[in-house]
C-alpha positions as CSV (number, residue, x, y, z in Angstrom):
1,M,111.4,202.5,111.2
2,A,111.4,205.9,112.9
3,K,109.3,206.6,115.9
4,E,106.5,209.0,115.7
5,L,105.3,211.7,118.1
6,F,101.8,211.3,119.5
7,E,99.8,213.3,122.0
8,I,97.1,212.3,124.4
9,D,95.1,214.5,126.9
10,Y,93.7,213.6,130.3
11,L,91.4,215.5,132.6
12,I,93.1,215.4,136.1
13,K,91.2,216.1,139.3
14,A,94.0,218.0,141.0
15,S,95.5,221.4,141.0
16,P,98.4,222.1,138.6
17,R,100.7,222.4,141.7
18,I,99.8,219.0,143.0
19,L,99.9,217.4,139.5
20,Y,103.3,219.0,138.9
21,E,104.7,217.4,142.0
22,F,103.5,213.9,140.9
23,L,105.3,214.4,137.6
24,K,108.7,215.5,139.0
25,L,109.3,214.2,142.6
26,P,110.8,210.7,142.7
27,S,108.8,209.6,145.7
28,L,105.5,210.6,143.9
29,L,106.6,209.2,140.5
30,S,107.1,205.8,142.2
31,Q,103.4,205.9,143.3
32,W,102.1,205.7,139.7
33,F,104.7,205.8,136.9
34,C,107.2,203.2,138.1
35,D,108.0,200.8,141.0
36,K,110.9,203.0,142.2
37,C,112.5,206.2,141.1
38,D,115.8,207.8,142.1
39,N,117.3,211.0,141.0
40,F,120.6,212.8,141.2
41,S,120.4,216.4,139.9
42,D,118.6,216.1,136.5
43,E,119.2,212.4,136.0
44,Y,116.3,210.1,136.9
45,T,116.5,206.3,137.2
46,F,113.1,204.6,136.8
47,I,112.8,201.0,137.9
48,W,110.1,198.5,136.9
49,K,110.2,195.0,138.3
50,G,114.0,195.0,138.5
51,Y,114.5,196.7,135.1
52,S,115.9,200.2,135.1
53,E,116.0,203.0,132.6
54,K,117.7,206.4,132.9
55,A,116.2,209.7,131.7
56,I,117.5,213.3,131.9
57,L,115.1,216.1,132.9
58,I,115.4,218.4,129.9
59,D,112.6,220.9,130.5
60,D,111.0,222.1,133.8
61,I,108.6,224.9,134.0
62,E,106.9,224.8,137.4
63,E,103.3,223.8,137.3
64,E,103.4,223.9,133.4
65,L,105.8,221.5,131.9
66,I,108.1,218.6,132.6
67,A,110.1,216.8,129.9
68,Y,112.4,213.8,130.1
69,H,114.8,212.3,127.5
70,W,115.6,208.6,127.7
71,E,119.3,208.0,127.7
72,N,119.1,205.2,125.2
73,S,116.8,207.0,122.7
74,T,117.6,209.3,119.7
75,D,118.2,213.0,120.4
76,E,114.8,213.9,119.0
77,E,112.8,211.6,121.3
78,Y,111.4,212.6,124.7
79,F,108.3,212.3,126.8
80,E,106.7,215.4,128.0
81,F,104.0,216.3,130.5
82,A,102.3,219.7,129.9
83,I,99.8,221.0,132.4
84,E,97.1,223.4,131.2
85,V,94.0,224.8,132.9
86,N,90.9,225.1,130.8
87,E,89.9,228.8,131.0
88,I,86.2,228.1,130.8
89,S,85.8,225.1,133.2
90,G,88.9,225.6,135.3
91,D,89.7,221.9,134.9
92,T,93.4,220.7,135.0
93,V,94.4,219.0,131.8
94,L,97.5,216.8,131.4
95,I,98.9,216.6,127.9
96,I,101.4,213.8,127.3
97,N,103.7,213.9,124.2
98,D,105.6,210.7,123.6
99,F,107.2,208.7,120.8
100,A,106.5,205.2,119.6
101,E,106.8,203.1,116.5
102,P,103.8,203.7,114.3
103,N,102.5,200.1,114.8
104,E,103.0,200.5,118.6
105,I,101.2,203.8,119.2
106,K,97.9,202.2,120.1
107,D,99.6,199.9,122.7
108,Q,101.6,202.9,124.1
109,I,98.4,204.9,124.5
110,M,96.8,201.9,126.4
111,W,99.9,201.8,128.7
112,W,99.5,205.6,129.4
113,D,95.8,205.1,130.1
114,E,96.7,202.5,132.8
115,Q,99.4,204.8,134.3
116,I,97.1,207.8,134.4
117,E,94.5,205.6,136.2
118,K,97.2,204.9,138.8
119,L,98.0,208.6,138.9
120,Q,94.4,209.5,139.6
121,R,94.2,207.0,142.4
122,A,97.5,208.3,143.9
123,I,96.3,211.9,143.8
124,G,93.0,210.8,145.3
125,G,90.8,211.8,142.3
């Protein structure tokens, strides 16, 4: 079964600059996304409880967009963080695009919800 793209949005209590750093810098990614993160050039290694997975940084627009492609996934699959500022309220919005099997999308969204709670705590929001 092919994985499907899904999108979720979160209101983040931080400036786009600070949020961007938490989405790209290994030392900050390890505060909310994984247990440890290393990178060499555009290759990132994410580690969770001894399990590691590699991803390549495929898109990087400062304070706007970060996208990674897992090494072991199909060419079309990626996970992406888009940062937008609501023109009316001035709020920072994080938009996550990710792929999952259709019957696993709900679980994947719950996983992202937990990670974003950790991100909010790490940022201080």
